[in-house]
C-alpha positions as CSV (number, residue, x, y, z in Angstrom):
1,M,10.2,-43.5,9.6
2,S,9.3,-41.3,6.8
3,R,8.7,-37.6,7.6
4,T,6.2,-35.4,5.9
5,P,7.5,-32.4,3.8
6,Q,6.7,-28.9,5.0
7,L,4.5,-26.6,2.9
8,Y,4.7,-22.8,2.9
9,V,2.2,-20.8,0.9
10,E,1.9,-17.1,0.1
11,V,-0.4,-15.1,2.4
12,P,-1.0,-11.4,2.9
13,K,1.6,-9.9,5.2
14,E,-1.1,-8.9,7.7
15,E,-1.9,-12.6,8.2
16,C,1.7,-13.2,9.3
17,L,2.8,-10.1,11.1
18,E,2.0,-8.4,14.4
19,G,4.2,-5.3,14.4
20,R,7.5,-6.8,13.2
21,R,7.0,-10.2,14.9
22,V,5.6,-13.2,13.1
23,K,2.4,-14.8,14.4
24,H,3.4,-18.3,13.2
25,D,6.2,-20.1,11.3
26,C,6.8,-18.5,7.9
27,I,9.4,-17.8,5.3
28,V,10.0,-14.2,4.3
29,I,11.4,-13.5,0.8
30,Q,12.7,-10.2,-0.5
31,D,14.6,-10.1,-3.8
32,N,17.2,-12.9,-3.4
33,I,17.1,-13.0,0.4
34,E,15.1,-15.8,2.1
35,V,14.6,-15.9,5.9
36,R,12.9,-18.7,7.8
37,L,11.2,-17.4,11.0
38,R,9.6,-19.3,13.9
39,E,6.5,-18.1,15.7
40,G,7.3,-15.0,17.8
41,E,10.6,-14.1,16.1
42,E,11.1,-10.6,14.7
43,V,11.7,-9.8,11.0
44,P,15.3,-8.8,10.6
45,E,16.1,-5.1,10.0
46,F,17.5,-5.7,6.5
47,I,14.1,-7.0,5.3
48,Q,11.7,-4.2,4.1
49,V,8.3,-5.5,5.1
50,D,6.5,-3.5,2.3
51,K,8.7,-5.2,-0.4
52,A,8.8,-8.7,1.1
53,K,6.7,-11.7,0.3
54,F,5.4,-13.8,3.2
55,L,4.8,-17.6,3.0
56,A,3.1,-19.1,6.0
57,K,3.5,-22.7,7.1
58,E,0.5,-24.8,6.1
59,I,-0.4,-28.4,6.6
60,Y,1.2,-30.3,3.7
61,D,-1.9,-32.5,3.1
62,R,-3.8,-29.3,2.1
63,F,-1.5,-28.7,-0.9
64,H,-4.3,-29.6,-3.4
65,F,-6.3,-26.6,-2.2
66,Y,-3.7,-24.3,-3.7
67,V,-3.9,-25.9,-7.2
68,D,-6.6,-24.8,-9.7
69,H,-8.1,-28.2,-10.7
70,Y,-9.4,-26.9,-14.1
71,E,-6.3,-25.3,-15.4
72,H,-3.8,-27.4,-13.2
73,R,-2.0,-24.2,-12.2
74,M,-0.8,-23.0,-8.8
75,K,-3.1,-20.4,-7.3
76,V,-0.3,-18.9,-5.1
77,D,3.5,-19.0,-4.7
78,A,4.6,-22.0,-2.5
79,I,7.7,-23.7,-1.2
80,I,7.9,-27.4,-0.4
81,V,10.7,-28.3,2.0
82,Y,11.4,-32.0,1.8
83,P,12.2,-34.2,4.9
84,D,15.9,-33.8,4.5
85,R,15.3,-30.1,5.2
86,R,17.8,-29.1,2.6
87,T,15.9,-29.8,-0.6
88,K,13.2,-27.3,-1.6
89,I,11.0,-26.8,-4.6
90,Y,9.7,-23.3,-5.4
91,L,6.3,-23.2,-7.1
92,K,5.3,-19.9,-8.6
93,K,1.7,-18.7,-9.0
94,G,0.6,-19.8,-12.4
95,D,3.1,-22.8,-12.7
96,E,1.4,-25.6,-14.5
97,L,1.4,-29.0,-13.0
98,L,0.6,-32.4,-14.4
99,L,-2.2,-34.0,-12.5
100,L,-2.1,-37.8,-13.3
101,P,-4.7,-40.0,-11.8
102,V,-3.9,-43.6,-10.7
103,E,-6.9,-45.8,-10.4
104,G,-7.2,-49.6,-10.3
105,Y,-8.0,-52.7,-8.4
106,V,-4.6,-52.7,-6.7
107,V,-2.3,-49.7,-7.0
108,T,1.4,-49.7,-6.3
109,L,3.1,-46.4,-5.9
110,I,6.7,-46.4,-7.4
111,A,7.7,-42.7,-7.3
112,D,7.4,-40.8,-4.0
113,V,7.2,-37.1,-3.3
114,G,10.5,-35.4,-4.3
115,N,11.4,-38.0,-6.9
116,R,12.3,-37.0,-10.4
117,V,10.5,-39.0,-13.1
118,R,11.5,-39.2,-16.7
119,K,9.2,-39.7,-19.6
120,G,9.9,-43.4,-19.9
121,D,9.9,-44.2,-16.2
122,A,7.0,-45.8,-14.4
123,F,5.7,-43.7,-11.5
124,A,3.0,-46.2,-10.5
125,A,1.7,-49.7,-11.3
126,V,-1.9,-50.7,-11.5
127,T,-3.0,-54.4,-11.2
128,T,-6.4,-55.2,-12.8
129,R,-8.9,-57.8,-11.4
130,K,-7.6,-60.2,-14.0
131,G,-4.1,-59.8,-12.6
132,E,-2.6,-57.8,-15.5
133,V,-0.1,-55.2,-14.4
134,H,0.0,-51.8,-16.2
135,Y,2.8,-49.3,-15.6
136,L,1.9,-45.6,-15.7
137,K,4.5,-43.3,-17.2
138,P,4.3,-39.5,-17.3
139,P,3.9,-37.6,-20.6
140,K,6.8,-35.3,-19.7
141,P,9.7,-35.5,-17.3
142,G,9.3,-33.8,-13.9
143,T,9.4,-33.9,-10.2
144,V,6.6,-35.3,-8.0
145,V,5.5,-32.6,-5.6
146,Y,2.4,-34.1,-4.1
147,I,0.4,-37.3,-4.1
148,D,-3.3,-36.9,-3.2
149,E,-4.8,-40.1,-1.7
150,F,-8.5,-40.7,-1.7
151,T,-9.4,-42.5,1.6
152,N,-12.5,-44.3,0.3
153,R,-10.6,-46.2,-2.4
154,P,-7.0,-47.0,-3.4
155,H,-7.0,-44.1,-5.9
156,Y,-4.3,-41.4,-6.1
157,I,-3.5,-38.3,-8.1
158,Y,0.1,-37.5,-8.8
159,Y,1.0,-33.8,-8.9
160,I,4.1,-33.4,-11.0
161,L,6.0,-30.2,-11.8
162,P,7.1,-30.7,-15.4
163,E,10.6,-29.8,-16.7
164,F,10.7,-27.6,-19.8
């Protein structure tokens, strides 16, 4: 059984706080301190609310709403927590992503969310109507952060955070 990653996105503190209690699950970051809070928990005293950044839990499938599709950059800070609950990817506002479309008669996904892909590695395979198989490779190495699936066709868009 595969579990879905968790997505946390930056929101104004008023959207998360009621007094010093959080309205819903969130991550609070101040300098190098990161605290994960569940709904109704109180922000610890050592966190200064005015200096902290609040990231609210969001539905992972809505990740594409936080990416500018013209410039391929993150609109807000975000954290993706993978199903093992130990691995995280931090995405900063302005980080550029590779958006790589995968379209074809039959599409086979090779790389999954959280996988690192190198420049020569295939991340997906496309089979044409004639039965030819084409392997898609990224132009830069990076980590797959999201795969957007279109429900009306077997088409996908890979969101890859490139390494520099």
